[in-house]
Backbone bond lengths (Angstrom), bond angles and torsions (degrees), N, CA, C in turn:
res aa  C-N    CA-C-N  psi(-1)  N-CA   C-N-CA  omega(-1)  CA-C   N-CA-C  phi
1 X - - - 1.459 - - 1.519 108.64 -
2 X 1.318 117.91 136.79 1.462 121.88 179.88 1.518 109.76 -69.91
3 X 1.307 115.28 142.37 1.459 121.51 -179.89 1.530 108.92 -77.66
4 X 1.325 116.71 120.02 1.462 121.21 -179.80 1.515 112.19 -87.92
5 X 1.316 118.47 -8.95 1.459 121.92 -169.59 1.517 113.79 -65.77
6 X 1.325 118.10 -28.63 1.459 118.65 -179.50 1.516 111.90 -79.24
7 X 1.309 117.35 -11.68 1.456 121.01 -175.04 1.511 115.13 -67.59
8 X 1.308 118.55 -50.85 1.463 121.23 -174.55 1.515 111.49 -61.31
9 X 1.310 115.60 -52.89 1.459 118.77 -176.29 1.532 110.57 -62.16
10 X 1.294 117.45 -47.43 1.468 120.44 -176.72 1.521 111.32 -64.42
11 X 1.299 117.39 -47.10 1.465 121.77 -177.02 1.533 111.15 -64.87
12 X 1.330 116.34 -50.05 1.454 119.22 -177.08 1.519 111.94 -73.41
13 X 1.311 117.89 -34.52 1.471 119.84 176.09 1.528 110.25 -64.53
14 X 1.324 116.98 -37.79 1.469 120.31 176.23 1.537 110.00 -63.48
15 X 1.308 116.12 -42.32 1.471 119.41 177.33 1.529 110.52 -62.74
16 X 1.311 117.35 -40.80 1.464 120.42 177.79 1.521 110.74 -62.67
17 X 1.301 117.22 -39.84 1.461 120.80 177.82 1.529 110.75 -62.32
18 X 1.315 116.07 -44.10 1.471 120.59 177.46 1.526 110.90 -63.83
19 X 1.320 116.98 -43.46 1.466 120.63 178.25 1.527 111.00 -63.22
20 X 1.317 117.67 -38.85 1.464 120.80 178.31 1.520 111.13 -62.55
21 X 1.316 116.50 -41.06 1.465 119.85 178.53 1.531 110.62 -66.11
22 X 1.318 116.46 -42.27 1.468 120.10 178.34 1.527 110.92 -65.81
23 X 1.330 117.29 -35.44 1.466 120.75 176.90 1.526 110.25 -63.03
24 X 1.317 116.82 -39.82 1.468 119.90 177.10 1.517 110.76 -60.83
25 X 1.322 117.16 -37.87 1.465 120.64 177.22 1.530 110.73 -61.83
26 X 1.325 115.89 -42.73 1.469 119.95 178.24 1.521 109.76 -63.75
27 X 1.323 116.63 -49.37 1.463 120.72 -176.02 1.530 112.18 -63.42
28 X 1.325 116.93 -33.84 1.480 119.78 176.69 1.525 111.61 -64.97
29 X 1.318 116.63 -26.69 1.466 120.90 -178.27 1.526 112.73 -84.85
30 X 1.332 117.96 0.11 1.461 121.24 -175.93 1.526 111.35 -91.05
31 X 1.281 115.10 78.99 1.466 122.63 174.04 1.521 106.22 -125.35
32 X 1.324 117.17 115.32 1.473 120.17 -173.07 1.520 112.33 -58.64
33 X 1.316 117.68 -37.36 1.477 119.39 179.52 1.517 110.84 -63.00
34 X 1.324 116.55 -42.45 1.466 120.65 179.32 1.519 110.50 -70.05
35 X 1.312 117.26 -42.41 1.462 121.07 -178.39 1.522 112.19 -62.87
36 X 1.314 116.96 -33.40 1.464 119.93 179.19 1.519 111.76 -68.76
37 X 1.327 116.69 -21.19 1.460 121.20 178.68 1.526 110.86 -95.48
38 X 1.345 115.80 -51.69 1.461 120.39 -177.65 1.530 110.52 -148.28
39 X 1.327 116.82 99.41 1.461 120.18 179.89 1.533 113.71 -82.54
40 X 1.320 117.42 2.52 1.469 120.45 -175.42 1.523 113.78 -55.64
41 X 1.335 120.63 -47.34 1.476 118.21 179.98 1.531 113.00 -60.92
42 X 1.301 117.49 -38.79 1.466 120.32 179.00 1.520 110.78 -68.03
43 X 1.328 116.76 -43.52 1.461 120.33 178.94 1.518 110.73 -62.60
44 X 1.322 116.59 -41.26 1.463 121.02 179.98 1.539 110.38 -64.57
45 X 1.330 116.35 -46.20 1.469 120.52 179.62 1.532 110.61 -62.37
46 X 1.319 116.50 -40.23 1.460 120.67 178.39 1.532 110.74 -64.66
47 X 1.331 116.79 -39.79 1.467 120.57 179.38 1.530 111.14 -65.42
48 X 1.320 117.06 -41.14 1.471 120.39 178.28 1.526 109.51 -63.35
49 X 1.327 116.52 -45.56 1.465 120.65 177.96 1.528 110.12 -58.91
50 X 1.334 116.48 -46.18 1.466 120.91 -177.81 1.525 111.26 -61.76
51 X 1.309 117.10 -40.13 1.461 120.02 178.07 1.514 111.78 -60.96
52 X 1.322 115.95 -45.48 1.466 120.24 179.92 1.529 110.19 -67.55
53 X 1.339 117.39 -37.82 1.463 120.61 178.77 1.527 110.87 -64.98
54 X 1.322 117.30 -37.64 1.470 120.15 178.46 1.528 111.27 -61.21
55 X 1.331 116.24 -42.81 1.462 120.43 178.98 1.528 109.61 -63.98
56 X 1.323 116.11 -46.19 1.462 121.23 179.93 1.535 110.55 -60.22
57 X 1.318 116.20 -46.84 1.468 120.71 -179.36 1.525 110.88 -62.37
58 X 1.318 116.68 -41.70 1.465 120.02 179.83 1.523 110.86 -63.10
59 X 1.329 116.86 -42.06 1.469 119.88 179.16 1.526 110.64 -63.40
60 X 1.320 116.15 -42.05 1.468 119.09 178.37 1.523 110.79 -64.32
61 X 1.327 115.91 -48.02 1.453 119.47 -171.74 1.527 113.63 -79.66
62 X 1.334 117.05 -22.39 1.463 119.20 179.38 1.531 113.14 -93.39
63 X 1.326 117.50 -23.41 1.462 119.53 -175.14 1.524 112.89 -125.06
64 X 1.312 116.68 -54.62 1.458 120.07 -172.00 1.533 112.21 -67.03
65 X 1.320 116.90 -56.55 1.467 118.67 -177.32 1.527 112.92 -62.51
66 X 1.335 119.64 -44.24 1.473 117.71 178.81 1.527 113.22 -58.12
67 X 1.339 117.07 -37.62 1.469 118.06 179.56 1.523 110.90 -67.61
68 X 1.325 117.19 -38.12 1.468 119.96 178.66 1.525 111.30 -70.45
69 X 1.318 116.55 -39.49 1.468 120.22 -179.98 1.525 112.03 -68.69
70 X 1.326 116.48 -21.73 1.464 120.82 178.59 1.533 112.11 -88.99
71 X 1.313 116.06 -0.37 1.464 120.23 -179.48 1.524 110.53 -62.06
72 X 1.303 115.01 148.71 1.460 119.65 175.80 1.520 112.86 -81.28
73 X 1.324 116.39 -3.33 1.463 121.82 -177.99 1.530 109.33 -94.31
74 X 1.333 118.11 113.11 1.466 120.50 -177.39 1.532 113.57 -59.07
75 X 1.318 118.04 -32.00 1.465 119.51 179.40 1.524 110.83 -69.73
76 X 1.329 117.48 -35.23 1.469 121.61 176.66 1.526 109.38 -66.61
77 X 1.322 115.89 -45.72 1.475 120.63 -179.85 1.529 110.03 -61.10
78 X 1.319 117.46 -44.47 1.468 121.05 -178.55 1.528 111.29 -62.95
79 X 1.325 117.59 -45.47 1.460 120.78 -179.68 1.526 110.48 -66.23
80 X 1.327 117.26 -42.10 1.465 120.72 178.20 1.523 110.49 -61.91
81 X 1.330 117.26 -42.91 1.473 121.03 179.93 1.530 110.27 -62.94
82 X 1.320 116.19 -44.66 1.468 121.40 178.84 1.535 111.01 -58.17
83 X 1.317 116.13 -49.58 1.466 120.13 -177.49 1.523 111.63 -69.07
84 X 1.313 117.74 -37.39 1.461 121.21 178.16 1.526 110.99 -64.36
85 X 1.320 116.65 -44.21 1.463 119.78 179.47 1.522 111.23 -61.63
86 X 1.317 116.90 -40.65 1.469 120.96 179.91 1.520 111.78 -67.71
87 X 1.317 117.39 -43.57 1.469 119.43 -174.63 1.527 111.58 -69.92
88 X 1.318 116.96 -30.09 1.464 119.44 178.61 1.513 111.81 -58.59
89 X 1.326 116.54 -43.84 1.464 120.84 178.85 1.525 111.45 -64.79
90 X 1.314 116.47 -38.50 1.462 120.34 -179.15 1.524 110.94 -68.41
91 X 1.316 117.19 -45.00 1.463 119.64 177.81 1.524 110.51 -62.18
92 X 1.319 115.60 -41.35 1.469 119.80 178.26 1.535 110.36 -59.86
93 X 1.320 117.17 -44.45 1.465 121.41 179.04 1.525 110.84 -63.98
94 X 1.319 116.88 -41.56 1.462 119.22 -179.73 1.524 111.26 -63.60
95 X 1.322 117.77 -48.88 1.461 119.83 -176.32 1.532 111.63 -70.33
96 X 1.326 118.41 -28.33 1.470 120.89 172.40 1.533 109.67 -67.42
97 X 1.321 116.49 -39.58 1.465 121.72 177.27 1.526 109.75 -61.63
98 X 1.301 116.39 -47.27 1.462 120.10 -179.96 1.534 110.56 -59.85
99 X 1.318 116.45 -42.40 1.472 120.65 -179.72 1.527 110.53 -66.55
100 X 1.328 116.56 -41.43 1.469 120.63 -179.28 1.527 111.42 -60.37
101 X 1.338 116.54 -37.21 1.459 121.12 -174.47 1.529 112.63 -107.00
102 X 1.314 117.69 25.89 1.468 121.11 -178.61 1.523 112.43 -73.73
103 X 1.297 116.87 -18.47 1.462 121.72 -176.66 1.533 110.29 -100.67
104 X 1.320 116.55 129.76 1.466 121.60 -179.38 1.525 111.46 -58.40
105 X 1.319 116.77 -36.74 1.464 120.02 -178.91 1.526 111.25 -63.36
106 X 1.317 116.92 -37.92 1.468 120.38 179.31 1.528 110.17 -64.02
107 X 1.311 117.07 -42.11 1.463 120.48 179.61 1.529 110.25 -66.74
108 X 1.315 116.49 -46.02 1.482 119.97 178.88 1.520 111.04 -58.75
109 X 1.316 116.65 -39.82 1.463 121.06 -176.26 1.524 112.96 -69.70
110 X 1.331 117.56 -25.91 1.464 120.48 -177.50 1.528 110.18 -149.01
111 X 1.306 115.23 59.32 1.467 121.54 -176.93 1.519 111.96 -60.07
112 X 1.320 116.75 -34.62 1.463 119.79 -178.82 1.525 111.75 -64.08
113 X 1.326 116.90 -45.23 1.465 120.44 178.46 1.521 110.52 -66.02
114 X 1.327 116.33 -41.18 1.464 119.56 177.11 1.530 110.27 -57.54
115 X 1.314 117.17 -47.18 1.468 120.97 179.68 1.526 111.26 -61.84
116 X 1.309 116.70 -50.05 1.460 120.87 -177.66 1.525 111.24 -60.83
117 X 1.338 116.58 -48.35 1.461 120.53 -178.20 1.530 111.63 -65.46
118 X 1.318 116.09 -38.40 1.467 119.97 179.16 1.521 110.31 -65.90
119 X 1.312 117.44 -44.63 1.468 120.17 179.50 1.529 111.08 -63.40
120 X 1.322 117.30 -41.12 1.474 120.28 179.06 1.525 111.12 -64.35
121 X 1.317 116.23 -41.98 1.457 120.61 -179.61 1.532 111.25 -66.70
122 X 1.322 116.84 -40.78 1.458 119.67 178.36 1.531 111.30 -68.61
123 X 1.306 117.33 -30.81 1.468 119.89 175.11 1.529 109.52 -65.09
124 X 1.314 116.98 -42.11 1.471 120.66 177.04 1.524 110.97 -63.42
125 X 1.330 116.72 -41.52 1.462 120.27 178.99 1.527 111.08 -64.43
126 X 1.323 117.09 -39.05 1.469 121.13 179.48 1.533 110.23 -62.54
127 X 1.332 116.40 -44.80 1.470 120.66 178.06 1.521 109.80 -62.44
128 X 1.304 116.73 -41.16 1.465 121.19 -179.23 1.529 110.98 -64.20
129 X 1.333 116.92 -45.24 1.462 119.55 -179.76 1.529 110.86 -61.90
130 X 1.321 116.73 -38.47 1.466 119.79 177.49 1.523 110.08 -63.64
131 X 1.301 116.28 -42.43 1.465 119.91 179.56 1.526 111.36 -63.99
132 X 1.317 116.81 -40.75 1.461 119.66 177.03 1.530 110.42 -64.34
133 X 1.328 116.74 -43.99 1.466 120.16 178.57 1.521 111.03 -60.19
134 X 1.326 116.79 -40.18 1.466 121.61 -175.05 1.524 114.28 -84.32
135 X 1.332 117.35 -30.96 1.463 120.58 -173.45 1.525 114.39 -115.17
136 X 1.319 115.73 -50.00 1.466 119.55 -171.88 1.519 112.53 -74.23
137 X 1.314 117.77 -50.14 1.462 119.98 -174.43 1.527 112.49 -68.52
138 X 1.332 119.47 -38.81 1.464 117.53 173.02 1.538 112.34 -61.67
139 X 1.326 115.95 -35.40 1.458 120.53 176.95 1.532 109.99 -63.63
140 X 1.324 116.07 -43.63 1.465 120.52 178.35 1.519 110.57 -63.77
141 X 1.320 116.91 -41.37 1.464 120.64 178.49 1.524 110.95 -62.43
142 X 1.330 116.75 -45.86 1.464 120.69 -179.41 1.530 110.64 -63.68
143 X 1.313 116.71 -39.26 1.463 120.89 179.14 1.518 110.40 -66.00
144 X 1.337 116.71 -41.55 1.467 120.41 178.63 1.520 110.78 -66.04
145 X 1.328 117.64 -40.20 1.473 120.46 177.62 1.523 110.68 -62.63
146 X 1.319 116.37 -41.27 1.459 119.91 178.73 1.527 110.54 -64.26
147 X 1.330 116.49 -40.24 1.468 119.85 178.57 1.526 110.12 -65.64
148 X 1.338 117.18 -40.57 1.465 120.56 176.99 1.521 110.46 -62.48
149 X 1.324 117.27 -40.66 1.465 121.24 -179.88 1.525 110.62 -64.48
150 X 1.317 116.69 -36.30 1.459 120.73 179.08 1.524 111.85 -66.89
151 X 1.340 116.75 -22.72 1.455 120.93 -177.89 1.523 113.01 -90.40
152 X 1.314 117.46 0.88 1.457 120.46 177.57 1.511 109.42 -110.52
153 X 1.284 115.51 156.68 1.470 120.46 178.68 1.519 108.82 -78.27
154 X 1.307 118.46 169.76 1.464 121.04 179.34 1.525 112.74 -57.70
155 X 1.306 118.44 -25.79 1.466 119.93 -179.69 1.517 111.73 -78.21
156 X 1.340 117.87 -5.98 1.454 121.09 -179.85 1.522 113.25 89.85
157 X 1.323 116.89 0.32 1.464 119.30 177.23 1.515 108.34 -94.98
158 X 1.301 117.35 155.93 1.460 119.08 -179.57 1.531 111.53 -56.93
159 X 1.316 114.65 139.27 1.461 119.64 177.83 1.519 109.26 -65.04
160 X 1.318 116.19 147.41 1.473 120.91 179.21 1.516 108.30 -124.12
161 X 1.297 114.16 148.23 1.469 120.09 178.30 1.502 109.96 -91.05
């Protein structure tokens, strides 16, 4: 049986790397003087980031968290529940931010607040991604390894019916 344990960490860490690069694109576009003239590059970069974040969030919430919450290990379930509850608020804040600043006129009218709020939100996302890399994905890997071990016989060969 193929080992599934390397999948979660590698896949989600790759997504985090891509999101980090896209975040840098957004942050580079945060110059109040430029935003007051033309916020289009910042809005575009934010939209690209948001699209990628939506895919990442959906993968976590549709596959990763349900598998952890279904674990027979109460400590795994508790940690997954804790992290899921926290990330929901962060995603909600991010998508509300994106909606608030979807209009170029809003950004032009208050470029300073847009910059400050965007930087604060990206700082929160950066901390969250580190926490997922350090806590959530290793937990998912360990859970997948345990599930793989349960599917093999004591001799280490795949179980047969």
